[in-house]
Each structure stands twice: as C-alpha cells, then as structure tokens.
C-alpha positions as CSV (number, residue, x, y, z in Angstrom):
1,L,127.4,79.6,89.0
2,I,125.9,78.6,85.6
3,V,122.7,76.9,85.6
4,D,120.2,76.1,82.6
5,A,117.3,73.8,82.6
6,D,119.5,70.8,81.8
7,E,122.8,71.2,83.8
8,A,124.6,73.3,86.2
9,W,128.1,74.1,86.7
10,S,130.2,75.7,89.7
11,I,133.1,77.8,88.3
12,E,136.0,79.1,90.5
13,T,138.5,81.4,88.9
14,C,141.9,82.9,90.2
15,D,144.0,85.5,88.1
16,R,143.7,83.8,84.4
17,V,143.1,80.3,85.6
18,W,139.8,78.5,86.2
19,V,138.2,75.2,87.2
20,A,134.5,73.9,86.7
21,K,132.4,71.3,88.6
22,Q,129.4,69.9,87.3
23,I,126.6,69.7,89.8
24,K,125.0,66.4,88.8
25,E,121.9,66.4,91.2
26,G,120.5,67.9,94.6
27,Y,122.1,71.1,95.7
28,Y,125.5,72.7,96.0
29,S,126.5,74.8,98.8
30,M,128.9,77.8,98.0
31,S,130.8,80.4,100.1
32,N,133.4,83.0,99.8
33,V,136.3,80.8,99.8
34,Y,137.6,78.1,97.2
35,S,135.9,74.9,97.7
36,I,136.5,73.0,94.5
37,E,140.0,71.7,95.4
38,D,140.8,68.8,93.4
39,D,137.3,67.5,92.4
40,Y,136.6,69.4,89.2
41,N,135.6,68.2,85.6
42,L,137.0,71.0,83.7
43,Q,140.0,73.2,83.7
44,S,141.6,76.1,81.8
45,N,144.6,75.1,79.8
46,N,147.1,76.9,81.9
47,L,146.2,75.5,85.2
48,E,149.0,73.1,85.8
49,R,151.9,75.7,84.5
50,F,150.1,78.6,86.5
51,A,150.4,76.3,89.5
52,Q,153.9,75.3,89.0
53,D,155.0,78.8,88.2
54,Q,153.7,79.6,91.7
55,N,155.5,76.8,93.5
56,L,152.0,75.5,94.5
57,W,152.5,72.3,92.4
C-alpha cells in the first residue's frame, strides 16, 4: 500500500511482475491473498508474457 495526501495505491507482486489498483475513495480491505485479480489500473510491462509463459493466460 502506497499512500500520500492526494492518492492511494494497492500494489501486488509475484516474481518480477506487478499490478496496481488506485484507491479512489473510502477504504480498501487487504489480506494475505491476491485480491486485485483483473481490476487494476497499472501493470508491469511483462505481465501478459509472464502469464502466457506460465500457461495462466
């Protein structure tokens, strides 16, 4: 979780890939499992290739 006075982001990583979701208002619940799934605003450049190589896509 990265937060400053103007915005907040939840970031999830796996190996060398990541996704980030902007938290626009209210609160955001986090746990010890991946929760962003396909609702993200930013991604690492290699996300799709990594998923294809792992037969996840």
